[in-house]
C-alpha positions in Angstrom: 0.0 0.0 0.0 1.2 3.5 -0.8 0.9 5.1 2.7 3.1 6.1 5.6 1.3 5.3 8.9 2.8 7.2 11.9 2.4 7.6 15.6 2.4 11.0 17.3 6.0 10.6 18.5 7.1 9.5 15.0 5.6 12.6 13.3 7.1 15.0 15.8 10.6 13.8 14.7 10.0 13.7 11.0 11.3 16.5 8.7 7.7 17.2 7.4 6.8 18.5 10.9 9.9 20.7 11.4 10.0 23.1 8.5 11.0 26.7 9.3 11.4 29.4 6.7 14.9 30.8 6.8 15.9 34.5 6.3 16.3 34.2 2.5 12.9 32.5 2.1 11.2 35.1 4.2 12.9 37.9 2.3 11.9 36.3 -1.0 8.3 36.3 0.0 8.3 39.9 1.1 10.2 41.0 -2.0 7.4 39.3 -4.1 4.9 41.8 -2.7 6.8 44.6 -4.4 6.3 43.0 -7.8 2.6 42.5 -7.4 0.0 45.1 -8.1 -1.9 46.3 -5.1 -5.0 44.1 -4.9 -8.3 45.9 -5.3 -9.9 42.7 -4.0 -8.9 40.1 -1.6 -7.0 37.2 -3.3 -9.0 34.1 -3.1 -12.3 35.8 -2.3 -15.5 35.1 -4.2 -15.2 36.5 -7.7 -11.6 37.5 -7.4 -9.5 36.7 -10.5 -6.1 35.5 -9.5 -3.6 33.5 -11.5 -2.9 29.9 -10.5 0.3 29.8 -12.6 3.3 29.5 -10.3 5.3 31.3 -13.0 3.4 34.5 -12.0 4.7 34.2 -8.5 8.4 33.4 -8.9 10.0 32.0 -5.7 13.3 30.5 -6.9 14.6 30.0 -3.4 11.5 28.8 -1.7 10.3 26.7 -4.6 12.8 24.1 -3.7 11.3 23.6 -0.2 7.8 23.7 -1.7 8.7 20.9 -4.1 9.8 18.8 -1.2 6.6 19.6 0.7 4.5 18.6 -2.3 6.2 15.1 -2.2 6.0 14.8 1.6 2.3 15.4 1.4 1.7 12.6 -1.0 4.5 10.0 -0.3 5.5 11.0 3.2 3.5 11.5 6.4 0.9 13.6 4.7 1.2 16.3 7.4 3.5 19.3 7.1 4.1 22.2 9.5 5.9 25.3 8.3 6.9 28.0 10.8 8.2 31.5 10.2 5.7 32.8 7.5 6.5 36.6 7.6 3.2 37.6 9.1 4.6 40.6 11.1 3.4 43.9 9.8 1.3 42.4 7.0 -2.3 43.2 6.4 -4.8 40.5 5.5 -4.6 41.3 1.8 -0.8 40.9 1.7 -0.9 37.7 3.8 -3.5 36.2 1.4 -1.3 37.1 -1.6 1.8 35.4 -0.2 -0.2 32.4 1.0 -1.7 32.0 -2.4 1.8 32.3 -4.0 3.1 29.4 -1.9 -0.1 27.4 -2.6 0.0 27.5 -6.4 3.5 26.0 -6.2 1.9 23.0 -4.5 -1.3 22.6 -6.6 -4.5 24.3 -7.9 -6.8 26.0 -5.4 -10.4 24.8 -5.6 -13.6 26.5 -4.5 -14.7 26.2 -0.8 -18.2 27.6 -1.1 -21.1 28.1 -3.4 -20.0 31.7 -3.7 -16.7 30.6 -5.2 -14.4 31.4 -2.3 -10.9 30.0 -2.8 -9.5 31.2 0.5 -11.9 30.7 3.4 -11.7 32.7 6.6 -12.0 30.2 9.5 -13.4 32.4 12.3 -16.5 32.6 14.4 -19.3 34.2 12.3 -21.8 34.3 15.1 -24.4 32.3 13.1 -27.2 30.4 14.8 -27.1 26.6 14.7 -30.3 26.7 12.5 -28.7 29.1 10.0 -28.0 27.1 6.7 -24.8 29.1 6.2 -23.4 27.7 9.4 -20.6 25.1 9.1 -18.0 23.9 11.6 -15.2 26.3 10.7 -17.2 29.4 11.3 -18.2 28.6 14.8 -16.3 28.3 18.1 -17.4 24.7 18.6 -15.3 21.6 19.1 -15.1 19.7 15.8 -14.8 15.9 15.4 -12.2 14.1 13.3 -12.8 14.6 9.6 -11.4 15.2 6.2 -12.1 18.1 3.8 -13.3 17.9 0.2 -9.9 18.3 -1.5 -6.6 16.4 -1.9 -4.8 18.9 0.5 -6.1 21.4 3.0 -3.9 24.3 4.2 -4.2 26.5 7.3 -2.4 29.8 7.8 -2.8 31.4 11.2 -3.1 35.2 11.2 -4.1 35.4 14.9 -5.1 32.9 17.5 -8.0 32.8 20.0 -7.6 33.9 23.6 -7.9 30.3 24.9 -8.4 27.0 23.2 -8.6 26.3 19.5 -5.9 23.6 19.6 -5.7 21.3 16.5 -5.5 17.6 16.5 -4.3 15.3 13.7 -4.1 11.6 13.4 -2.8 9.2 10.6 -5.8 7.5 9.0 -3.5 4.8 7.6 -2.4 4.0 11.2 -6.0 3.9 12.3 -6.9 1.5 9.5 -3.9 -0.7 10.4 -5.0 -0.8 14.0 -8.5 -1.7 13.0 -7.3 -4.5 10.7 -5.4 -6.0 13.7 -8.1 -5.7 16.2 -11.5 -5.5 14.4 -11.0 -6.6 10.8 -14.8 -7.0 10.5 -15.3 -3.3 11.1 -12.4 -2.3 8.8 -14.1 -4.3 6.1 -17.4 -2.6 6.8 -15.8 0.8 6.4 -14.5 -0.2 3.0 -18.2 -0.4 1.9 -20.0 2.8 0.7 -21.9 5.0 3.2 -24.6 7.5 2.2 -23.6 11.2 2.4 -26.3 13.8 2.3 -25.6 17.0 0.3 -24.2 19.7 2.6 -26.5 22.7 3.3 -23.9 25.0 1.9 -23.4 22.9 -1.3 -26.1 24.7 -3.3 -24.3 24.3 -6.6 -24.5 20.5 -6.4 -27.5 18.9 -8.1 -27.1 15.5 -6.4 -29.2 15.2 -3.2 -26.8 12.6 -1.9 -23.9 10.3 -2.9 -22.1 7.2 -1.6 -18.5 6.8 -0.7 -16.4 4.5 1.6 -14.4 5.7 4.6 -11.4 3.5 3.8 -10.6 2.5 0.2 -7.8 1.2 -2.1 -7.1 1.7 -5.7 -4.0 0.4 -7.6 -2.3 -0.1 -4.2 -3.0 3.4 -2.9 -4.9 3.9 0.4 -7.4 6.7 0.9 -9.6 7.7 3.8 -12.5 10.1 3.6 -14.8 11.0 6.5 -17.3 13.7 7.3 -19.5 12.1 9.8 -22.0 14.9 10.0 -23.1 14.3 6.4 -23.3 10.5 7.1 -25.6 11.2 10.1 -27.7 13.6 8.1 -28.2 10.9 5.5 -29.2 8.5 8.3 -31.9 10.9 9.4 -33.2 11.4 5.8 -36.6 9.6 5.2 -35.5 8.4 1.7 -32.2 6.8 2.8 -31.5 3.7 4.8 -30.7 4.0 8.5 -27.1 3.2 9.7 -26.8 -0.2 11.2 -25.6 -0.8 14.7 -22.4 -2.2 13.2 -21.8 0.8 11.0 -22.2 3.1 14.0 -19.8 1.0 16.0 -17.2 1.1 13.1 -17.5 5.0 12.9 -17.1 5.2 16.7 -14.0 3.1 16.6 -12.3 5.3 14.0 -12.7 8.3 16.3 -11.7 6.3 19.4 -8.4 5.2 17.8 -7.8 8.6 16.3 -8.2 10.1 19.8 -5.7 7.8 21.5 -2.6 9.7 22.8 -0.2 7.5 20.8 -2.0 8.3 17.6 -2.8 12.0 17.7 -0.6 15.1 17.6 -2.1 18.1 19.5 -0.8 21.5 18.6 -1.8 25.2 18.7 -1.1 27.3 15.7 0.4 30.7 16.4 0.6 33.7 14.0 2.7 32.7 11.1 2.3 28.9 11.4 1.3 27.1 8.3 -0.2 23.6 8.2 -0.7 21.4 5.1 -2.6 18.1 5.3 -3.2 15.4 2.8 -6.9 14.6 3.4 -6.5 11.0 2.1 -3.9 10.2 4.8 -4.7 12.5 7.8 -7.8 13.2 9.9 -8.0 16.5 11.7 -10.2 18.3 14.2 -10.3 21.4 16.3 -11.0 22.0 20.0 -13.5 24.7 21.1 -12.1 28.1 21.8 -12.8 31.3 23.7 -12.2 34.4 21.7 -11.0 37.9 22.5 -13.6 40.6 23.3 -12.0 43.0 20.8 -13.1 42.2 17.2 -9.7 43.1 15.8 -7.9 40.5 18.0 -10.2 37.5 17.3 -9.0 34.2 16.0 -8.5 34.2 12.2 -7.2 31.3 10.2 -7.0 31.3 6.4 -7.9 27.9 4.8 -7.1 26.7 1.3 -8.2 23.6 -0.5 -5.8 22.2 -3.2 -6.0 19.7 -6.0 -2.4 18.5 -6.4 -0.7 17.2 -9.6 0.9 14.2 -7.8 -2.4 13.0 -6.2 -3.3 9.3 -5.9 -6.0 7.5 -7.8 -9.3 7.1 -6.0 -12.1 4.5 -5.8 -14.7 5.3 -8.5 -17.3 6.0 -5.8 -15.6 9.3 -5.2 -16.5 10.6 -8.7 -19.9 12.0 -7.6 -18.4 14.1 -4.7 -15.0 15.0 -6.1 -15.6 15.1 -9.9 -12.6 13.0 -10.9 -10.8 10.0 -9.5 -7.8 9.6 -11.7 -4.3 10.3 -10.3 -3.3 14.0 -10.8 -6.8 15.1 -12.0 -8.2 18.5 -10.9 -10.8 17.5 -8.4 -12.6 18.4 -5.2 -14.1 21.6 -3.9 -17.6 22.9 -3.9 -19.2 23.9 -7.2 -20.2 27.6 -7.3 -23.9 28.2 -7.5 -25.2 30.1 -10.5 -27.4 32.2 -8.2 -25.6 33.7 -5.2 -28.7 35.3 -3.7 
């Protein structure tokens, strides 16, 4: 299988988890700002037109590190931490531009909303639970282990909450191996398709639901995909079959193993910390947080979803949700709706 299972202690010692931009790389990023026209719109915002060609964002020094990161995400641990992004003194527009510049050297950004946002601001939006626009990233709530709808997800911290907001990650390949040793019956069950109800924010998607497995293999490549909230919404839908007791037990066991101390890495992003995760290899979640009273100090993380050119092939079941399943294909994201009202 093409995978690299890891324990928490193993990841902490790996080079993927210990990147730090040096003085030359930081200077190169800041010098890039001087070559770019002042943005009249935020890079990555809905409707913003920004190049995805890395040649338009030349980073001859940093590109060597980014090429290594691209490989580490697919053939290494699938979890990369980069410290030292030059956030000091930058406004949000400038930070977005440099974040985007790094991202397009790794892959192609895909839409994260029906509005067509390519950079999503992860921060508390103060929406009621009943609001259809509400999704986990724009609340202060604790999130459960999950994956996002893209090959790679990136998080750049602009500023952190007053308390809490720690992130946790766990190797899905290691979780699968543990289940194969202890509960192969449940591992086999998770290789079968589960119903997913269309997300409330996915208004550009004509399919009311789809089916996809949690664990899968194609051409020797492992992949994990899990967003339990959509599985549970499908379970509650009158037109779809209920989850069986065994399916619930299997989903519970994934979270139990992922939450074990030996399997999960707990960390708190600080301003200038960048995290990149391969969604097919790594589950992630966030703890609840208490924010600052002052609006200008509140927690703000910039999230990107990337389709990467060195991605793995996927089980055909993922075609409905991701659009393509062949290795290296542009895939994932949320289709923009034609009516944004």
